[in-house]
N, C-alpha and C positions, 0 to 999 in steps of 0.2 A: 504494499500499500503506499502511496505517495506521502511524504511530509510535509507539515506547513513550514514556512520560512522563519521559524522562531525558535530560540532557545529559552525554556521558561526558566523560573525557579519556584521553590516551595517556601511555606512560611517556617515549620518547626522541624521537630527531628522524627516524626513519621507523618505518613500521608493521610490528609482528612479524605472524607467521603468525596468530596468535591474535587478534589486533587487527582483522586483514583479515576474519577470520571473523565477529567481533564486527559490524562495519560491514556485511558483505554480507548475513548472516543475521538479526541481531536487530533491525536497524531502529530504532537510537536517534532522538529528534528532532533531537539536534544535537552538537558536540563543541567543546569550549574548549581553545585551546592555551595553553601557559605558555613560559617562558624555557627551560625544559628541552627543549622540542620544536623550539627555534630556534637554528640555528647560522650560516645565511647566507641571503642573499635567494634564490637558486636552490634551496636545500634546502627551505626552507620552501613556497616556491611549488610545488614537485614534489610535496611531502607534502599540502598543500591538494588539488592535483588528483588526487592518488591516492585521498584520502579522498572526494571527489565522485564519481568514478569508480565507487568499491566502493559507495557508496549509490545509484548510478544518479540522481543528482539533481544537476545543476548548481547548484541554488539551496539546497542542503544548507546548513543553518546552522553556519557555522563562527565562534566567538566567540573575543574577546580581551580582556585588561584592557589597553587602551592609552589609559592617562589622560594621560599626558605625563611628565614629569621625574620624580617620585617612583615612579611605577608605570608602567613602560614594558618590555613584554615584547620589544620590537623594537628596543632601543637599541643592539644589535650591528649593526642594517641602517640604521635611519633616526635621526635626531637631532630627536626631538621634544621639544624642551629647556624648553618651558613648562608650568607645571601650574595647575590652576584657580585657584590663589590670586594669581596672577599677574594674571590677567584681571579677577578680584574687586576687587583693590586699585586696578588701573588704571581700574576702571568707577568708584571712587568719586571719582576724580579728573577723568575725561573721559569720559562716556556714549558719545558719539559714536565716539572713538578706539577705544576698548576694544571697542565691538561691531564695527567695521570690521577691526581687527586679529585678533578673535577669530573672526570668519568667515574670514578667509583661513587663518588658523592650521586651522581645521577642514577646509576645502577640501584642504589640503596631506596633513592627517592621513588623510582618507578616500581621497585619491589613492592614497597609499601603502598604505592596507589593500588597495584594490582591485587593486593592482598584483599583491600576493600572491593575491587571492582571499578574503580574509575580508570577509564580509558583515553581521557584527554587532560591535559594541563596547560594552563595558559601561561606557558613559558614558552620562549626567553623573551624577557622583556630588552629590546633593542635600541632604547632611547639612549642618545649619547648626552653624557652630563656636559653642561655649560656652567659658567659662573654664576647666571642667573636662574638654574633650573630648581623649579619647584620642588621642595621637600617631599611632595607626593612621590616623586621619582626617587631621589636620594641613592640611598645604598641598594636599591633595586636595580640600578644601572650597573653593567659591568665596569665601564671605564668612561673618562672623557676623550678617549682614543677611540674613533671609529673603527679602526682595523682589528684593535682587540675585541671590541663589542661585536664586530661581525664573526671573527674566529670562534669566540666561544658561543655565539649563538649557534652557528654551524655545527659545532659540536652538540649543543644541546639538543638540536632538532635530530641528527643522525644517530646519536647514542638512545635517546628516548624512542625514538620510531624502531630500533633494533630490539628495544625491550618491550615493544607492543604498546607502548603509550605514545599518542599522537600530541602534537605540540600547536600552539598557537602563539605566532609571534605578535609582539605589539609594542608600542602602540603605533602602527603604520599611518602616516611616513614619518613620524618622529615626534615624541611629546618633550624631549630634552630641550629643546629650545623655547620652552614656556615658562615663565614665572607664576603662572596662575595654575592652581589646582582644577581640573574640569568637572570634578565632583561638585565645585562650589560656584563655577561661574565660566564664563567663555574666555579661554585665552585667545589673545590676539597676537600673531607673530609677524613682525614686519621685515623679515628678513627676505633677501631676493632668492629667487628659486636656484640660481647658481651656487649661491653660499649653502643653501640648504642641500643641494645635490651632492655637494663635496663631502659633507659631515652627516647630518641627519638622515638623508635617505640611503646613504652608502650601505649600513648595516643589514638592510633588508632585502638587498639583492642576494637572495639564497634561493636556489633552484629546489633544493629539497624541502621547503616548506609546503604544507598542505592546508593551513589555515593561518589567518592573519586578523587580526582585531584593529579597528580605526582608532585613531586619535580623535576626540572632540576639540579640535583647534581651527580658528581661522587663520589660515594663511593669506593674509591681505594682499601681498604682492602677485599672487597667482589665481586667488578667486576672493575678492574684497566681500562678495555678498553673503557666502555660505560657509558655514563650519563644514569641515572636510568629509564629515560623516553625510552631509546632505549635498556635497558639490560633485556633480558629474564631472567637472574639470579635474578635481584632485584625483577622483577615483579612476577616471579613465586616461588622462594627460599622465599623472605621476605613478600612481600605484600600479596601473596595469601596463601601460608603455615604459616610462621612464625607469621605474624600479623594475619591471617585469614580471610582476607576481601573477602567477597563473592558477592559484588554488582558490579555495572558498574564503571569500571576505565576510567578515562578521563586524555588525557596529559594536562599539563598547555599549555599554548599559545606557539604554535609552531614556531611563528615568534621571539620569544625572542632570546637574543644574546647568550645563553647558549648553543644553539643548532646551529652547524656550517654549516649545509647543507642546500640547497635550500628547499623551503618550500614543495615540492611534496616528496624529499627525506625525509624530517622530518617525513612527514605525515607517510609514508610508513614503516620507520624504527619503529616509535612507535606503530603502530598497528602490525608489525611483532614480535614485543616485548611481546606484549600481552595485549596493551591498547585496550580498547574497543571503543573508541571515541576519535578523536582529536578535540582540541580547537583551533580555528583562530581568533584572536582578532583584526588585523590591518584594517579589514573593505574595502579593496581593492577588487573591484567587479570582476576585472579579475583574481586575484588571488582565490577569493572565487569559480569562475566557473572553473578555473584550478584544484583546490584541489578536489572539489565535483565530478569532473569527473575521477579523479584519485583514490579516496578511494571506497572501496566495500560498499555494502550492511551491514547493521548490521546482525550479526549471530543469531542463536536462542537462545543462552545464553543471549545476550543484548536485543532481542525481550521479552523473558521472564521477566527480570528484568525491563523492560521499563514498561511492563504491570502492574509491582507491584507499579511502581512510579505512573501510572495513577490513580490507587486505592486511592493514596494518594491525589492527586490534585482533586479538586471538583470544 
């Protein structure tokens, strides 16, 4: 059965009757988990199992933001005590040691995710640090050196995929150039396309990537009217052509303050601009139903790319 072009979220540590109905009848593309959904190992493992049973798909995409120290939804269960900056700093000192240790860390991380049944992790963060980068990115970034960010990003994708966990590179085409947290307002970047291409766009040029998440940023010198998630210019000219991304493009959370319309309008504008999936993270059941009714089924391109993702998940 075809899936709807949406990744939904739920409210608590177990599924409500309405959430069960949503999963079994409406067929969202996937579901993302947050700290509010996680109490213990067996609780979340059973929750994931229930979600997959209701969707009638053992490869149903279950996403999580498990980046490490500063962004860890599973910190009550596992000790993923390193963040991206640790490995980026280590890479500057000793590239070989950094790569060996990072690969070991990724193996442990993916092993833990697979124990629970989670099959998609929204890493790597490929935002390049700048002097004015908002603290919302901070240590989640590998480095202020775009080549290091790209190298460690490539390792992240290839290693995780080899362990049957799919990755989502973010926040394309780059959040490091912003001094504002897009959870709280709309960041506006006034750097030229040429400058952005040299530093911020560069790490995302990874052919191995299957999924990418947009940055809710207005790049004023490329499209002065639209935040990137709503921008046909950014998505087609920059993300698809200049960066060359050929996978599934998902929006960042459409309930974030950077997007100023109502949820349904945010969803429609994201899809119209060229996003393949929308992401909704607030977990409100009424909004979940409203959104899933308003979005279309995934197109043939997304179907094909989803099949590629399913081949990685085992």
